[in-house]
N, C-alpha and C positions, 0 to 999 in steps of 0.2 A: 177585757179578756186578753191574755198574753198572746204574743205573735206566734203563729204556727209556721214553722219553717220545714220545707221538704227539699229534696234534691234539686227540683227545678223551679219551685215557686215559694213565695212567702204570703201568708194570709194573717190579717188581724181583724178583729171584730170589735167595734165600738158601740156602746149602747147598753142600757139596762133592760131588765125584764119588763115587758109591756110597753117599752118606748121604741123609737126608731132604731133599727140596727143597721149600722154602716159597715160593710165588708170591704176592706182594702186589699187588693191583690197586686202582687208585683212579681217580676221574674218571668218564667216561661210557663205557659199553660199549654202543655203538649200531651200527646198520647201516653207517654211513659208514666205520667202521674194522674191519669184520668180517674182511675178507681178511687185513689185517695182523695182527690179534689172533690169528686161528687159526693163521697161519704161525708166529708166535712161540711160542704155547703148544705146538703139536705138535712143535716142535724140542727142547723140554726133555727128553723121555724119551731121545731118541737122544744128546743132547749130554752129559747128566749121568749117565744110567743110575742113577737114584735107587732106593733101596729103598722109598720112599714119596713121594707127592706130595700136598701140602696147598696149596689155593688159598684165600687170604684175601681176601674181597670186602667187608670191613667199610668200606673207604674208597671204595667205589663210590657215586657220587651218583645215577647214572641207569643203569637196566638195561632194555633193550628185548628183544623176542623174539630178535633177531639175536645180542645179547650172551649171552642165556641159551642159545641154540643152540651158541655157541662153547664155553661152559663144559661143556655136556653132551657135546659131541664130544670135549673133552679128557678127560672122565671115561671115555668109552667106549674111547678110545685107550689110556689107562693100564691099564684092566682087561684089554684084549685082549693086553697085554704082560705081564700078571701083576703089575702094580705097584699096590699099594693106593692109593686116592684118597680125599681128604677135602676137603669144601667148608666153609670157615669163615666166620663173620661174615655169614651170610645173613639179611637182614631178613625179616619176615613177608610183606611185599609181594612181595619178590623170590622168596621161597619159593613163593608162589602162582603167580608167572609161570613158574618152572621146572617146576611141576607140570602146566602146560598142555601141555607138549611130550611127544609120544608117543615114549618112548625105544625101544620095540620097533620102531616103524616106521622109525626111523633105522638100525636094524641089519639090516633086510630088504634083500636085494639088489634092485637095480632090475630091472624087467621085461625091459629090454633094455639091456645094458651100453653105456655111451657109446663105449667103444673098439671095439665090434663094427662091422665094416664089411661090407656085402654083397659077395659075390664078383663078379668082373667079368662072369661069365655072368648072374648075377642082375640086375646093372645093365643089361646089354644087353637082357635080357628085358623089364625094366620100360620101357625106352626104346621097344622095338618095340611093346609093348602100347599105350603112350601114343600113338605115331604112328599105329597102326592105328585106335585110337578117334578120334583127331583126323581121320583121313581119312574115317571114316564120318560124322562130324558135318559136315565140309565138303561131302561129297557130298549129304547130306540137305538142307543149306542151299541148295546149287546147284539141286536139284530144286524146292524151294519158291520160290526166286527166279525160275527160268525160268517156273514156272507163274504167278507173280504178274506177270511181264513180259508173258506171253501174254494174261493177262486184261486188263491195261492197254492192250495193243495192240488188243484187241477192244472195249474200253470206254474210249476216250481221256478221257472226262469224269470218270472215276474217279481220274485222276492228279491229285495236288496240284501243279498247275503253278506256283503261287506259291512253293512250297518248291523246285521244280526251278530256278526263276529265282534264288532266294536262294543255292542251292548252286553254281549256275553263276557267280555273282559271287564267292563265296568261293574256289572252286577255280580259276576262270579269271581274272577281272579282277584279283583280289587277288594271284594268283600270277604274273601276267605280268611284273612288274619283275624278280623273281629269276630267272625263266626267261630273260628277255632278257639280263640281265647275264651269267649263267653261259655262255649260248650265245655271246655276243659274245667273252668271254674265251677260250672254247674254240676259236672260229674263229681268233682272234689267235695262240694257242699252236700250233695245228695248222699254220697257214700259215708261221709263223716257223720252227718246227722242221723242217718239210719243205723249206723253202727252203734251209736249210743244206746239205742233201744234193743237192737238184736244181741248185743253183748250180754244183756241180762239173762237171755235164754240160751246162751252158747251157740247162737246161730249166725256167727260172723260170716260164714261161707255164703249166706244168702244175700249179702250186700251186692254181690255181682249180679244176681238175678234181678234185684230191685232196680239197680241203675240201668241195666240193659233193657228190661221190659219198659220201664218208664220212658227212656229216651227213644227207643226204636218205635214204640207204639204211639206215643203222644208228644213228648217234649221236644224231640228232635225236629220233626216237621214244623211244629207250631212256633218254636223259638227261632228257627231259621227264617220262617216266613215273616215273622214280626221284624226281624233285623233287616231283611230285604225290603220290606215295606218302608221302614224308616230311611234306608239308604237310597234304594233305587226307585221305589214308588213315588217318593217325593220329588226325586230328580226328573222322572218322566213328566210329572204334572208341571213342574216349573219350566222345563224345556219347551213343552208344547204351549203352555200358557204364555210364555214370552213371545213365541212365534205368533200366537193369536193377537197379542197386544201390538206387535210390530207389523201386523197385516201380512205376514209371510204365508200364513195358511190361505188367506184369500188369493195371494199371488199364485199358490199352487193350484187352486181351483181354476183360476183364470188361464193357466197354462195347460189345463186338461188333466191334472193329476187328481187321483182320489186321495184326500188327506188321511183317511183311515188306513188305506192300503200302503200309503207312502210313509206315514209316521208311526202308526200304532202297531201294525203287523210285525215289523222287525223287533220292536220292544217286547211284544207278547211272546214271540217265538224264542227270543233270547232268554227271557225269564223262565219259560217252560223247560228249556234245556239245562239251565245252570242251577235252578233251585233244587231239583232232585240230587244233583251232585253235591251241592253244599249240605244237603240233609245227610248224605252218607258221611261226609267229613264231620258234621256235628255229632252224629252217633259215635263215630270212631274216637273223637277227642273226649267226649263225655265218658266213654268206657275206659279210655286211658286215664282220665282223672280218677275214676273209681279204682282202677288198678293201682295207681300211686298210693291212695289211701289204704287199700287192702294190703299192699306189701309193707308200707312203712308203719301203719298203725294197727293192723289186725293180724299180723303174723301169718299172712297167707303167702303162698308162693305164686309166682307169675303163671306157672303151668296150671295150678289149681284154679286160679281166678279165670283164666282163659277158657278152661274146660267147662267151668260152671256157666260162663257167659254163653258159650256155644250151645249148651244143653237147655238154656232158658229161652232161646229165641228160635222161631220157626221161619221158614221161607215165606210163608203167608204173611207174617207180621212185617217182614222187611219189604215185601211187594206192596202191601197196603200203605206202608209209610211213604213209598215213592209215588204212589197214586195220589195220596194226600198232597205231597209236595207239588205235583203238577197242577192240581186244582187250585192250590193256594197261589201258585205262580200266575195262573190265568187271572185270578181275582186281583192280585196286586197290580200287575201290569195293566189290566183292563180298567180298573177304577182310577189308576194314576193317569192314564191317557184321557179317560172321559172327563175327569176334573180339569185337565189341561185345556181341552177343547171348550170347556164351559166358562173359561175366564172371560170376564168383562171388566173394562176399566184399565187401570194402569198397574203400577207395582203393587198396590194394595190388593188388587184382584188376584195377582199371581201368588202373593203370600197366603191369601185365604184359600185358594185352590190347593196349594201345597199342603196346608194344614188339614184341609178336608180330605185330601187323598190318603194321608197317613191314617187319620182317624177312621175313615170309612173302610180302608183295607183291613185294619186290625179288627174292626167289628165284624166284617164279612168272614175273616179267618176264624174267629171264635164261633160264629154261627155254623160255618161249614164243618169245623172240627166237631161240634156237638152233633151234627147230623151224621158224620162218619162214625162217631162213638156209638150212637144208637144202632146204626145199620150194621156195623161190624160185630156188635154184641150178639145179634141174632144170627149172623153168618157163621161165627165161630162155634155156635152151639150145635 
């Protein structure tokens, strides 16, 4: 058999099928080549079916524990097939290294076979149990947060207002450019796409109604909330999660501070104050985008578009839009803080909590918006 040469070692096999097979190894038998070496060694019994296997390692310059493991695995494989095995040319140093490996432990079956997969019913049970435990933790946090907010309402001086202003800037002023840009583009797209259909009926004027009603009633609050969830909700979870990992939250408890009141309340208050304002800006820029399309593509005047916009919206719609924004803000900041306090482990746990905060916040926003849509439908009637 021709010599097999790899980056670290060389191997040659002497012998014919059914006779003794002598394997000569040279070079380095190290971890870097472990997978290739074991594959080539374990193929010999099946390919040659020898009456005996002898492995000569006299030419090996370096042998580490991974190389020794490959040789012992080859010996175990040969003996499991009833083929005598002999190791030749082993130096005193390599012999000591081979003696360090527990051969009996290698032959023990794993506690849980890798191929074993839980049944679908077991998986569903685990998921249900996890969701139930998560629901209890969320409800417990909601109770603590409501109690903390009630305490701060009764004792306004206990609120860290400097932190509230700091988070208002981060979640509000810093997030305004992206909210304005996306809302403007959304207004442009809605106006352009709706005009393609309304042109057929000579109803270009009603593009203003469509954009205004859609943005003020539904899209303005929900799009703003989703953007805030991606920007600020994830940041809240990562910030508190990092403090949990670094034991800073435990330090606050040791010093007598309430972590919910100290960390979560300023974030929740800041979100409740700035998300409605961002929603107003989102509505304004979306209407502006529709106005641009109306003037440039639909031959409407700015005065006509603005008058049609004013006629299509009511104070009730605007007020309910702000109420939605406040509720969405509470959900975003609350779930972000809760996921942060839930972090266990290191950096991986922080990453998982951040992802979970965004996904959970968007899910809760959609559920809350659905509830508002049903409730407001009957209120408007």
